[in-house]
VEXNUDO-682612 format. One record per residue (C-alpha): residue number from 0; residue in three letters; x, z, y. Coordinates in Angstrom, 1 decimal, padded with zeros to 4 digits. Layout:
REM residues N
@i: NUM, aa: ALA, px: X, pz: Z, py: Y
...
//
This chain:
REM residues 86
@i: 0, aa: MET, px: -022.8, pz: -062.0, py: -002.9
@i: 1, aa: SER, px: -022.8, pz: -058.7, py: -001.0
@i: 2, aa: LEU, px: -022.8, pz: -058.5, py: 002.7
@i: 3, aa: GLY, px: -019.4, pz: -056.7, py: 002.6
@i: 4, aa: LEU, px: -017.9, pz: -059.5, py: 000.6
@i: 5, aa: LEU, px: -019.3, pz: -062.1, py: 003.1
@i: 6, aa: GLY, px: -017.8, pz: -060.2, py: 006.0
@i: 7, aa: GLU, px: -014.4, pz: -060.0, py: 004.3
@i: 8, aa: MET, px: -014.5, pz: -063.7, py: 003.6
@i: 9, aa: ALA, px: -015.4, pz: -064.4, py: 007.2
@i: 10, aa: VAL, px: -012.5, pz: -062.4, py: 008.5
@i: 11, aa: LEU, px: -010.1, pz: -064.1, py: 006.2
@i: 12, aa: GLN, px: -011.5, pz: -067.6, py: 007.1
@i: 13, aa: ASN, px: -011.2, pz: -066.8, py: 010.8
@i: 14, aa: LEU, px: -007.5, pz: -065.9, py: 010.3
@i: 15, aa: ALA, px: -007.0, pz: -069.1, py: 008.3
@i: 16, aa: ASP, px: -008.6, pz: -071.1, py: 011.1
@i: 17, aa: HIS, px: -006.2, pz: -069.4, py: 013.6
@i: 18, aa: ILE, px: -003.2, pz: -070.1, py: 011.5
@i: 19, aa: ARG, px: -004.2, pz: -073.7, py: 011.1
@i: 20, aa: ALA, px: -004.7, pz: -074.1, py: 014.9
@i: 21, aa: CYS, px: -001.3, pz: -072.6, py: 015.6
@i: 22, aa: VAL, px: 000.5, pz: -074.8, py: 013.1
@i: 23, aa: GLU, px: -001.2, pz: -077.9, py: 014.6
@i: 24, aa: ASN, px: -000.3, pz: -076.8, py: 018.1
@i: 25, aa: ALA, px: 003.3, pz: -076.2, py: 017.1
@i: 26, aa: ALA, px: 003.4, pz: -079.7, py: 015.6
@i: 27, aa: LYS, px: 002.0, pz: -081.3, py: 018.8
@i: 28, aa: ALA, px: 004.6, pz: -079.5, py: 020.9
@i: 29, aa: GLU, px: 007.4, pz: -080.7, py: 018.6
@i: 30, aa: GLN, px: 006.0, pz: -084.2, py: 018.8
@i: 31, aa: ARG, px: 005.9, pz: -084.1, py: 022.6
@i: 32, aa: ALA, px: 009.4, pz: -082.7, py: 022.6
@i: 33, aa: ALA, px: 010.6, pz: -085.7, py: 020.5
@i: 34, aa: GLU, px: 008.8, pz: -088.2, py: 022.8
@i: 35, aa: THR, px: 009.9, pz: -086.9, py: 026.2
@i: 36, aa: THR, px: 013.2, pz: -088.0, py: 027.8
@i: 37, aa: ASP, px: 013.1, pz: -085.2, py: 030.4
@i: 38, aa: PRO, px: 015.5, pz: -082.5, py: 029.2
@i: 39, aa: ASN, px: 013.6, pz: -079.7, py: 031.0
@i: 40, aa: LEU, px: 010.3, pz: -080.8, py: 029.4
@i: 41, aa: LYS, px: 012.0, pz: -081.2, py: 026.0
@i: 42, aa: THR, px: 013.3, pz: -077.6, py: 026.3
@i: 43, aa: ASP, px: 009.9, pz: -076.3, py: 027.3
@i: 44, aa: TYR, px: 008.1, pz: -078.1, py: 024.4
@i: 45, aa: ILE, px: 010.6, pz: -076.8, py: 021.9
@i: 46, aa: ALA, px: 010.1, pz: -073.3, py: 023.2
@i: 47, aa: LEU, px: 006.4, pz: -073.8, py: 023.1
@i: 48, aa: ALA, px: 006.5, pz: -075.0, py: 019.5
@i: 49, aa: ALA, px: 008.6, pz: -071.9, py: 018.5
@i: 50, aa: GLN, px: 006.0, pz: -069.7, py: 020.2
@i: 51, aa: TRP, px: 003.1, pz: -071.3, py: 018.3
@i: 52, aa: ALA, px: 005.0, pz: -071.0, py: 015.0
@i: 53, aa: HIS, px: 005.7, pz: -067.4, py: 015.7
@i: 54, aa: LEU, px: 002.0, pz: -066.8, py: 016.4
@i: 55, aa: ALA, px: 001.1, pz: -068.5, py: 013.2
@i: 56, aa: ARG, px: 003.5, pz: -066.2, py: 011.2
@i: 57, aa: SER, px: 001.9, pz: -063.2, py: 013.0
@i: 58, aa: TYR, px: -001.5, pz: -064.4, py: 011.8
@i: 59, aa: GLU, px: -000.2, pz: -065.0, py: 008.3
@i: 60, aa: PHE, px: 001.1, pz: -061.4, py: 008.3
@i: 61, aa: ALA, px: -002.3, pz: -060.1, py: 009.5
@i: 62, aa: GLU, px: -004.0, pz: -062.1, py: 006.7
@i: 63, aa: SER, px: -001.7, pz: -060.8, py: 004.0
@i: 64, aa: LEU, px: -002.2, pz: -057.2, py: 005.3
@i: 65, aa: GLU, px: -006.0, pz: -057.7, py: 005.3
@i: 66, aa: ARG, px: -005.9, pz: -059.0, py: 001.7
@i: 67, aa: PHE, px: -003.8, pz: -056.1, py: 000.7
@i: 68, aa: LEU, px: -006.1, pz: -053.6, py: 002.2
@i: 69, aa: LEU, px: -009.2, pz: -055.2, py: 000.7
@i: 70, aa: ASP, px: -007.6, pz: -055.4, py: -002.7
@i: 71, aa: SER, px: -006.5, pz: -051.7, py: -002.4
@i: 72, aa: GLN, px: -010.1, pz: -050.7, py: -001.5
@i: 73, aa: LYS, px: -011.5, pz: -052.6, py: -004.4
@i: 74, aa: ALA, px: -009.0, pz: -051.0, py: -006.8
@i: 75, aa: LYS, px: -009.8, pz: -047.6, py: -005.4
@i: 76, aa: ASP, px: -013.6, pz: -048.2, py: -005.7
@i: 77, aa: ALA, px: -013.1, pz: -049.4, py: -009.4
@i: 78, aa: LEU, px: -011.4, pz: -046.1, py: -010.2
@i: 79, aa: ARG, px: -014.1, pz: -043.9, py: -008.6
@i: 80, aa: PRO, px: -016.4, pz: -042.5, py: -011.3
@i: 81, aa: ARG, px: -020.0, pz: -043.8, py: -011.1
@i: 82, aa: PRO, px: -022.9, pz: -041.3, py: -011.2
@i: 83, aa: PRO, px: -024.8, pz: -041.4, py: -014.5
@i: 84, aa: GLU, px: -027.9, pz: -043.6, py: -014.5
@i: 85, aa: LYS, px: -031.2, pz: -042.0, py: -015.1
//
């Protein structure tokens, strides 16, 4: 496996880790909203859950963009003529 491919995989794994953490934090905030009886806290937890979910979607977009750019570069490299071997 090339160093470039390892680096690409590391970036995508890092994004996947961020997405997972955001989704987990959103779920925790939703759970806390469901458990609290204080209306102000409930509102805050619901807003916090929405913010975590929004951040997860932002990371998902970044991940899809990264994949698109990597795939585009691979396709471009595949079309590039190779120098003749000696």
